[in-house]
C-alpha positions in Angstrom: -72.7 124.5 -68.4 -74.3 125.3 -71.7 -72.1 126.0 -74.5 -71.5 129.7 -76.0 -75.3 131.5 -76.7 -73.8 134.4 -77.2 -74.6 135.5 -80.2 -78.2 136.4 -81.8 -79.0 134.4 -84.9 -81.4 134.9 -87.8 -84.4 137.3 -87.8 -86.9 138.5 -85.1 -90.7 138.4 -85.9 -90.6 142.2 -85.9 -88.8 141.8 -88.8 -85.2 143.0 -87.7 -82.0 140.9 -88.4 -79.9 139.8 -85.5 -77.6 137.6 -86.9 -74.4 138.4 -86.1 -75.3 140.8 -82.2 -74.3 139.4 -79.0 -76.7 138.6 -76.5 -77.3 138.8 -72.9 -80.4 138.0 -71.1 -81.4 139.2 -67.5 -84.4 139.2 -65.2 -85.4 142.2 -63.0 -88.9 141.8 -61.9 -91.7 143.0 -64.1 -90.5 142.6 -68.1 -92.1 145.7 -69.2 -89.7 147.9 -67.3 -86.3 146.3 -67.4 -87.2 146.0 -71.6 -88.3 149.6 -71.6 -84.5 150.3 -69.6 -82.3 148.5 -72.4 -84.1 150.1 -75.4 -82.6 153.6 -74.0 -79.0 151.8 -74.1 -76.5 152.8 -77.5 -76.1 149.9 -79.1 -78.6 147.8 -78.0 -80.9 146.7 -81.1 -83.4 144.4 -79.9 -85.2 143.8 -76.7 -87.8 140.9 -76.4 -89.9 140.2 -72.9 -90.2 136.6 -72.3 -89.7 133.8 -69.4 -86.2 132.0 -68.3 -85.1 129.8 -65.6 -87.9 127.1 -65.5 -88.5 123.6 -66.5 -92.0 124.1 -68.4 -91.0 123.8 -72.3 -94.5 125.9 -73.2 -94.9 128.8 -70.4 -97.2 131.6 -70.7 -98.3 134.3 -68.9 -100.4 133.1 -66.5 -98.8 129.9 -66.0 -95.6 132.0 -65.1 -97.6 134.1 -63.1 -99.0 131.5 -61.0 -95.6 130.1 -59.9 -95.4 126.8 -60.9 -93.0 127.0 -63.6 -90.2 128.0 -62.3 -89.5 130.6 -65.0 -89.3 134.3 -64.0 -90.0 137.0 -66.2 -87.1 138.1 -68.2 -85.4 139.9 -71.1 -83.2 139.3 -73.7 -80.6 142.1 -75.2 -79.7 141.8 -78.7 -76.3 144.7 -79.1 -73.6 145.3 -81.2 -70.4 144.6 -79.0 -68.7 147.1 -81.0 -70.8 149.7 -79.7 -71.3 148.7 -76.0 -69.9 146.4 -74.0 -71.1 143.6 -71.3 -70.0 145.8 -68.0 -71.9 148.6 -70.0 -75.1 146.5 -70.0 -74.6 145.6 -66.3 -74.1 149.2 -65.7 -77.3 150.1 -66.7 -79.3 146.9 -65.5 -78.3 148.0 -61.6 -80.1 151.2 -62.2 -83.4 149.8 -63.2 -83.6 147.5 -60.5 -82.7 145.9 -56.9 -80.3 143.3 -56.7 -81.0 143.0 -52.9 -84.6 141.6 -53.5 -83.9 137.9 -53.8 -87.5 137.4 -53.9 -89.5 139.4 -55.9 -89.0 143.0 -56.9 -91.1 146.2 -55.6 -94.8 145.6 -55.5 -94.7 142.0 -57.3 -93.4 139.3 -55.5 -92.7 135.3 -55.9 -89.7 133.3 -57.4 -91.3 134.8 -60.8 -89.9 137.5 -60.2 -86.9 137.0 -59.2 -84.0 138.8 -60.5 -81.1 137.1 -62.2 -78.4 137.2 -64.6 -78.1 134.4 -67.2 -75.2 134.3 -68.0 -74.2 132.8 -71.9 -70.4 132.6 -71.3 -68.0 132.4 -69.7 -66.6 136.3 -70.0 -70.0 137.1 -69.0 -70.1 135.0 -66.1 -66.5 136.8 -64.8 -68.2 140.5 -65.8 -71.2 139.6 -63.7 -69.9 138.2 -60.4 -66.8 141.1 -60.7 -69.9 143.7 -61.8 -71.8 142.6 -58.6 -69.1 142.4 -56.1 -67.8 145.8 -56.8 -71.3 146.7 -56.3 -71.9 144.7 -53.2 -69.2 146.1 -51.8 -69.8 150.1 -52.6 -72.1 150.3 -49.9 -74.5 151.9 -52.5 -77.2 149.5 -50.5 -78.0 149.0 -46.8 -78.8 145.0 -47.6 -76.1 142.7 -49.1 -76.5 142.4 -52.8 -78.2 138.6 -53.5 -78.7 138.7 -56.9 -78.8 135.2 -59.0 -76.0 134.6 -61.4 -76.4 131.4 -63.3 -76.1 129.4 -66.9 -78.1 130.5 -69.2 -80.7 127.7 -70.1 -84.0 128.6 -72.1 -85.4 131.9 -72.8 -89.4 131.8 -74.2 -90.7 134.8 -76.1 -93.8 136.3 -74.2 -97.1 137.2 -75.5 -97.0 139.7 -78.5 -98.9 142.0 -76.2 -96.2 142.1 -74.1 -93.4 143.3 -76.2 -92.8 146.7 -76.1 -95.5 147.5 -73.3 -93.9 151.3 -72.3 -94.0 152.1 -76.2 -97.7 150.9 -77.0 -99.2 151.9 -73.4 -97.5 155.2 -72.3 -100.0 155.9 -69.8 -100.4 152.7 -68.2 -96.4 151.9 -68.5 -95.9 155.0 -66.4 -99.0 154.6 -63.3 -97.5 150.7 -62.7 -93.6 151.6 -62.8 -94.5 154.8 -60.3 -96.9 153.2 -58.4 -94.8 150.3 -58.0 -91.8 151.7 -56.4 -89.6 150.8 -58.5 -88.8 154.7 -60.1 -88.7 156.0 -56.5 -86.2 152.7 -55.5 -83.5 153.7 -58.4 -83.7 157.9 -58.0 -83.1 157.5 -54.7 -80.6 154.8 -54.5 -78.7 156.1 -57.8 -79.2 160.6 -57.2 -76.9 162.0 -59.7 -75.4 158.3 -60.4 -78.4 157.6 -62.0 -77.8 158.3 -65.7 -74.7 156.8 -67.4 -71.8 158.2 -69.5 -72.0 155.4 -72.3 -68.7 156.7 -74.0 -66.8 154.7 -71.2 -68.2 151.4 -71.9 -67.8 151.4 -75.0 -65.0 148.2 -76.6 -61.2 150.0 -75.7 -62.5 153.3 -74.2 -60.4 152.9 -71.5 -57.7 151.8 -73.4 -57.4 154.0 -75.7 -57.2 157.0 -73.7 -54.6 155.8 -71.5 -52.3 155.3 -74.7 -53.3 158.8 -75.5 -52.2 160.2 -72.6 -49.3 158.4 -71.9 -48.0 159.3 -75.2 -48.5 163.4 -75.3 -48.0 163.5 -71.2 -44.6 165.5 -69.5 -44.2 166.3 -66.4 -44.4 169.6 -66.0 -41.6 172.0 -64.4 -41.8 172.2 -60.3 -42.8 175.7 -60.3 -46.0 175.2 -62.4 -46.8 172.0 -60.4 -46.2 174.0 -57.5 -48.8 177.0 -59.0 -51.2 174.6 -60.7 -51.3 172.4 -57.2 -52.6 172.8 -53.6 -49.5 172.4 -51.1 -51.3 169.0 -50.1 -51.6 168.0 -53.8 -47.8 168.5 -54.2 -46.6 166.9 -51.2 -48.6 163.6 -51.7 -47.9 163.3 -55.4 -44.2 164.5 -55.5 -42.9 164.0 -51.9 -45.1 160.9 -51.0 -47.0 162.5 -48.3 -50.4 161.0 -47.2 -53.8 162.2 -46.2 -55.1 162.2 -43.3 -57.8 159.5 -42.9 -61.7 160.7 -43.2 -60.5 164.4 -43.8 -59.8 164.1 -47.7 -61.7 164.7 -50.8 -62.6 161.7 -51.8 -62.9 159.3 -49.0 -66.7 158.8 -49.2 -67.3 160.1 -52.6 -70.3 157.6 -54.5 -70.2 159.6 -57.7 -69.9 157.5 -60.9 -66.8 157.9 -63.1 -63.0 157.5 -62.9 -60.4 158.3 -60.5 -57.4 160.0 -62.5 -53.8 161.3 -61.3 -54.5 164.8 -60.7 -51.0 165.3 -62.2 -51.0 163.8 -65.6 -55.0 162.9 -66.1 -53.9 159.2 -66.1 -56.9 157.0 -65.2 -56.0 155.3 -62.6 -59.5 153.8 -61.0 -62.7 152.9 -61.8 -65.6 153.8 -59.5 -67.1 150.6 -60.1 -64.2 149.0 -58.3 -64.7 151.3 -55.1 -65.8 149.6 -52.3 -65.8 150.6 -48.4 -62.7 149.7 -46.1 -63.4 151.5 -43.5 -59.7 153.2 -43.8 -60.8 156.9 -44.4 -58.8 156.2 -47.8 -61.3 155.0 -51.3 -60.4 151.9 -51.9 -60.5 149.9 -54.9 -60.5 146.1 -55.7 
């Protein structure tokens, strides 16, 4: 495994100072689309399109497209870890591509378009595997999640005309992303969960909320609980009753968010960790 290469260094040719930022590298098919997707994420300072995962020391668009270099089109994301976590980047990434297709993405076929997560350190590796496994268990896809998770080895920036392609060529970009099937796929797959609340992926967001609520919470009187809760909610929360399987509110819920205690409001589980257990109750890893 290579050493920790998860911090940016120096100034990119765009003139942006990238020193001190964290680095992540992803491949999700056509780099125009993945670059544009990450540019919308709060805390992302720069996204560079390029080539990763191959052995040719001087790849070009023509050589990579021909499929002989071993590289895949990828992007390198330089981000502020004080604003967005690596897990937040992963959640954004899932909403840009198809992690069940290991042989290309949409209309772009071949290993030069294979999806991959190139981790720069052990923390990224663990986070990527956990996020991938939770996604696989979520039941969102009809096929298994097969995306490659592999150590980062190299990254070669693509030619200038590929950088910021969506901004420079908005009409051609819109035509491509629609015609390739990518746009329809992510909309149909994610539905109302497509838009992320990035506030929950700020560092320490969950811990701060938990500490604040724990400090402020005091259990209401029994009469107030009976007034506020449904009879079933009261029995479940106060008398250890159990909801009927397959007949409860959240057993097949697919919305993105945090599951909280109905009485205290304390966070309990994240939808990112939900999986299809077949029990008839919501289950979490």
